[in-house]
N, CA, C and O of each residue as an XYZ file, in Angstrom:
356
protein
N       6.572     57.526    -44.738
C       6.430     55.994    -44.864
C       5.597     55.416    -43.508
O       5.361     56.030    -42.467
N       5.328     54.395    -43.776
C       4.688     53.908    -42.916
C       3.244     52.900    -43.285
O       3.288     52.168    -44.273
N       2.285     52.934    -42.608
C       1.045     52.262    -42.660
C       0.045     53.447    -43.204
O      -0.191     54.454    -42.536
N      -0.474     53.214    -44.411
C      -1.509     53.922    -45.090
C      -2.815     53.171    -45.202
O      -2.796     52.174    -45.925
N      -3.905     53.480    -44.623
C      -4.996     53.122    -44.573
C      -6.059     53.708    -45.367
O      -6.301     54.914    -45.327
N      -6.737     52.835    -46.131
C      -7.560     53.588    -47.124
C      -8.800     52.659    -47.437
O      -8.775     51.822    -48.339
N      -9.942     52.892    -46.572
C     -11.119     51.772    -46.578
C     -10.420     50.274    -46.336
O      -9.922     49.836    -45.299
N     -10.569     49.551    -47.816
C     -10.384     48.207    -47.610
C      -8.820     47.867    -47.887
O      -8.401     46.710    -47.911
N      -8.133     48.832    -48.060
C      -6.900     48.587    -48.448
C      -5.921     49.230    -47.315
O      -6.124     50.293    -46.728
N      -4.791     48.330    -47.133
C      -3.646     48.778    -46.116
C      -2.316     48.563    -46.916
O      -1.762     47.507    -47.222
N      -1.962     49.854    -47.167
C      -0.514     49.701    -47.555
C       0.701     50.031    -46.527
O       0.763     51.029    -45.810
N       1.687     48.942    -46.612
C       2.998     49.270    -45.868
C       3.862     49.539    -46.694
O       3.960     48.941    -47.765
N       4.726     50.611    -46.272
C       5.661     51.336    -47.016
C       7.075     51.339    -45.875
O       6.949     51.708    -44.707
N       8.467     50.834    -46.497
C       9.231     51.070    -45.493
C       9.426     49.993    -44.370
O       9.096     48.813    -44.485
N      10.000     50.557    -43.281
C       9.699     49.552    -41.874
C       8.723     50.041    -41.112
O       8.556     51.193    -40.711
N       7.966     48.887    -40.910
C       6.698     49.122    -39.971
C       7.031     48.626    -38.758
O       7.594     47.552    -38.543
N       6.590     49.613    -37.788
C       6.834     49.416    -36.312
C       5.711     49.158    -35.490
O       4.624     49.315    -36.047
N       5.699     48.829    -34.400
C       4.448     48.436    -33.678
C       3.642     49.681    -33.275
O       2.545     49.570    -32.728
N       4.184     50.821    -33.543
C       3.342     51.954    -33.279
C       1.906     52.188    -34.167
O       1.007     52.946    -33.804
N       1.888     51.402    -35.361
C       0.643     51.664    -35.800
C      -0.327     50.451    -35.661
O      -1.286     50.279    -36.413
N       0.028     49.589    -34.583
C      -0.974     48.555    -34.439
C      -2.151     48.725    -33.777
O      -3.044     47.967    -34.155
N      -2.498     49.676    -32.688
C      -3.798     50.151    -32.365
C      -4.442     50.845    -33.523
O      -5.648     50.619    -33.622
N      -3.809     51.803    -34.610
C      -4.906     52.324    -35.402
C      -5.338     51.269    -36.285
O      -6.514     51.231    -36.649
N      -4.321     50.227    -36.744
C      -5.029     49.072    -37.716
C      -5.858     48.110    -37.045
O      -6.605     47.378    -37.695
N      -5.772     48.049    -35.600
C      -6.608     47.146    -34.904
C      -8.021     48.003    -35.219
O      -8.943     47.468    -35.834
N      -8.076     49.030    -34.859
C      -9.093     49.811    -34.730
C     -10.121     49.806    -36.076
O     -11.347     49.698    -36.091
N      -9.124     49.969    -37.261
C      -9.476     50.180    -38.740
C     -10.360     48.863    -38.959
O     -11.549     48.855    -39.279
N      -9.426     47.588    -38.691
C     -10.054     46.542    -38.898
C     -11.115     45.861    -38.342
O     -11.649     44.854    -38.808
N     -11.466     46.576    -37.103
C     -12.557     46.414    -36.302
C     -13.949     47.080    -37.030
O     -15.042     46.517    -37.097
N     -13.669     48.194    -37.465
C     -14.797     48.995    -38.021
C     -14.906     48.149    -39.581
O     -16.052     48.153    -40.028
N     -13.976     47.510    -40.359
C     -14.023     47.134    -41.778
C     -14.705     45.620    -41.755
O     -15.411     45.174    -42.660
N     -14.350     44.929    -40.545
C     -15.023     43.450    -40.375
C     -16.398     43.249    -40.816
O     -17.074     44.138    -40.300
N     -16.974     42.636    -41.393
C     -16.153     41.412    -41.947
C     -15.404     41.389    -43.658
O     -15.065     40.396    -44.302
N     -15.332     42.612    -43.987
C     -15.029     42.883    -45.370
C     -13.705     42.331    -45.712
O     -12.825     42.196    -44.861
N     -13.547     41.986    -47.049
C     -12.177     41.596    -47.500
C     -11.232     42.672    -47.712
O     -11.427     43.539    -48.564
N     -10.052     42.637    -46.844
C      -9.191     43.353    -46.927
C      -7.878     43.192    -47.526
O      -7.192     42.185    -47.347
N      -7.482     44.313    -48.332
C      -6.237     43.898    -49.199
C      -4.850     44.336    -48.364
O      -4.759     45.561    -48.287
N      -3.946     43.741    -47.835
C      -2.724     44.208    -47.479
C      -1.788     44.075    -48.295
O      -1.490     42.961    -48.725
N      -1.050     45.357    -48.718
C      -0.378     45.511    -49.743
C       1.402     45.924    -49.195
O       1.877     46.987    -48.794
N       1.936     44.761    -49.376
C       3.239     44.747    -48.728
C       4.427     44.949    -49.865
O       5.588     44.554    -49.753
N       3.827     45.694    -51.036
C       4.845     45.714    -52.068
C       6.008     46.926    -52.148
O       6.806     47.144    -53.059
N       5.839     47.584    -50.973
C       6.908     48.671    -50.479
C       7.427     48.540    -49.256
O       8.218     49.370    -48.807
N       6.999     47.383    -48.529
C       7.455     47.127    -47.128
C       8.729     46.462    -47.387
O       8.885     45.611    -48.262
N       9.791     46.957    -46.453
C      10.954     46.634    -46.139
C      10.960     45.625    -45.068
O      11.802     44.727    -45.107
N      10.034     45.696    -44.044
C      10.081     44.819    -42.932
C       9.155     45.331    -41.862
O       9.245     46.544    -41.670
N       8.182     44.602    -41.036
C       7.244     44.689    -40.609
C       7.229     44.012    -39.084
O       7.561     42.829    -39.003
N       6.927     44.590    -38.113
C       6.940     44.543    -36.491
C       6.088     43.402    -36.437
O       5.105     43.514    -37.170
N       6.186     42.001    -35.589
C       5.566     40.828    -35.302
C       4.223     41.382    -34.909
O       3.222     40.862    -35.401
N       4.104     42.395    -34.061
C       2.699     42.735    -33.726
C       1.494     42.934    -34.776
O       0.317     42.599    -34.644
N       2.139     43.588    -35.878
C       1.303     43.918    -36.912
C       1.060     42.518    -37.630
O      -0.019     42.247    -38.157
N       1.981     41.782    -37.612
C       1.627     40.240    -38.225
C       0.659     39.692    -37.535
O      -0.329     39.220    -38.097
N       0.808     39.685    -36.315
C      -0.257     38.910    -35.326
C      -1.597     39.594    -35.390
O      -2.580     38.913    -35.098
N      -1.743     40.717    -35.698
C      -3.064     41.420    -35.975
C      -3.559     41.036    -37.197
O      -4.759     40.783    -37.297
N      -2.737     40.945    -38.251
C      -3.177     40.394    -39.781
C      -3.553     38.975    -39.496
O      -4.599     38.584    -40.014
N      -2.865     38.133    -38.749
C      -3.308     36.599    -38.716
C      -4.562     36.785    -37.967
O      -5.524     36.229    -38.497
N      -4.817     37.445    -36.831
C      -6.053     37.413    -36.052
C      -7.446     37.839    -37.138
O      -8.566     37.328    -37.129
N      -7.008     38.759    -37.886
C      -8.066     38.969    -38.990
C      -8.384     37.674    -39.868
O      -9.438     37.083    -40.103
N      -7.171     37.480    -40.229
C      -7.556     36.424    -41.477
C      -8.081     35.100    -40.861
O      -8.665     34.318    -41.611
N      -7.940     34.834    -39.732
C      -8.529     33.752    -38.902
C      -9.959     33.959    -38.946
O     -10.645     32.966    -39.187
N     -10.580     35.158    -38.742
C     -12.027     35.326    -38.773
C     -12.692     35.823    -40.248
O     -13.870     35.559    -40.487
N     -12.057     36.383    -40.988
C     -12.468     36.947    -42.234
C     -11.377     36.840    -43.370
O     -10.279     36.290    -43.295
N     -11.876     37.420    -44.313
C     -11.031     37.208    -45.815
C      -9.971     38.161    -45.931
O     -10.297     39.244    -45.444
N      -8.887     38.137    -46.376
C      -8.117     39.255    -46.806
C      -7.122     38.645    -47.886
O      -6.895     37.451    -48.085
N      -6.605     39.703    -48.510
C      -5.498     39.239    -49.617
C      -4.378     39.845    -49.405
O      -4.290     40.717    -48.540
N      -3.360     39.475    -50.159
C      -1.971     40.067    -50.168
C      -1.393     40.147    -51.298
O      -1.350     39.226    -52.113
N      -0.774     41.536    -51.477
C      -0.124     42.076    -52.536
C       1.627     42.166    -51.980
O       1.962     42.834    -51.002
N       2.510     41.428    -52.751
C       3.758     41.513    -52.414
C       4.657     41.867    -53.478
O       4.142     41.713    -54.585
N       5.891     42.311    -53.491
C       6.701     42.575    -54.445
C       7.337     41.234    -54.595
O       7.072     40.253    -53.901
N       8.377     41.297    -55.768
C       9.170     39.994    -55.994
C      10.111     39.472    -55.148
O      10.438     38.287    -55.077
N      10.559     40.436    -54.476
C      11.698     40.399    -53.271
C      11.440     39.256    -52.274
O      10.281     39.258    -51.857
N      12.181     38.337    -51.815
C      12.031     37.529    -51.005
C      12.092     38.049    -49.513
O      13.162     38.547    -49.161
N      11.132     37.991    -48.664
C      11.143     38.716    -47.358
C      10.586     37.588    -46.404
O       9.689     36.789    -46.676
N      11.191     37.673    -45.413
C      10.696     36.562    -43.959
C       9.470     36.892    -43.927
O       8.804     35.857    -43.897
N       8.739     37.919    -43.917
C       7.387     38.063    -42.978
C       6.644     37.476    -44.316
O       5.507     37.050    -44.114
N       7.191     37.394    -45.783
C       5.995     37.141    -46.805
C       6.303     35.740    -46.483
O       5.317     35.308    -45.887
N       7.095     34.926    -46.578
C       7.104     33.420    -46.205
C       6.270     33.121    -44.928
O       5.420     32.240    -45.050
N       6.368     33.611    -43.956
C       5.231     33.882    -42.667
C       3.903     34.053    -43.077
O       2.980     33.312    -42.738
N       3.821     34.904    -43.713
C       2.174     35.228    -43.942
C       1.486     34.325    -44.980
O       0.297     34.007    -44.968
N       2.524     33.918    -45.983
C       1.892     32.667    -46.962
C       1.733     31.472    -46.069
O       0.717     30.777    -46.092
N       2.696     31.261    -45.330
C       2.777     29.954    -44.726
C       1.636     29.820    -43.534
O       1.236     28.706    -43.198
N       1.255     30.749    -43.063
C       0.462     30.576    -41.840
C      -1.072     30.003    -42.215
O      -1.777     30.484    -43.103
N      -1.435     28.892    -41.364
C      -2.619     27.990    -41.509
C      -3.427     28.327    -40.453
O      -3.036     27.949    -39.348
N      -4.681     29.077    -40.526
C      -5.304     29.500    -39.390
C      -6.421     28.338    -38.979
O      -7.366     28.599    -38.235
N      -6.212     27.130    -39.510
C      -7.199     26.141    -38.868
C      -6.917     25.824    -37.533
O      -5.793     25.794    -37.032
N      -7.968     25.591    -36.985
C      -8.439     25.387    -35.525
C      -7.064     24.475    -35.082
O      -6.435     24.870    -34.101
N      -6.622     23.315    -35.769
C      -5.815     22.304    -35.219
C      -4.263     23.021    -35.165
O      -3.370     22.401    -34.589
N      -4.044     24.031    -35.637
C      -2.883     24.766    -35.623
C      -2.796     26.041    -34.640
O      -1.731     26.527    -34.258
N      -4.047     26.498    -34.297
C      -4.162     27.595    -33.503
C      -4.705     27.387    -31.955
O      -5.073     28.323    -31.245
N      -4.695     26.225    -31.621
C      -5.212     25.790    -30.530
C      -3.870     25.678    -29.370
O      -4.076     25.282    -28.223
């Protein structure tokens, strides 16, 4: 389990720790400005550093999210994030 990266798709499975943040960052730098799909359907929990990296990508480029029907705190955070300048300054 962990972070599985495949071109424009990033699949998170189980509990995601900060160990994968550098690998994901490097991948996103290569893929930018492509639309990235972040799949959280099998994700139990995710480290804040990973969420920050996803927020940074979303601030500059487009991304899509896929979630399970389970209510997770990270889901509320991701869907509630507004990347407009007035909230990021």
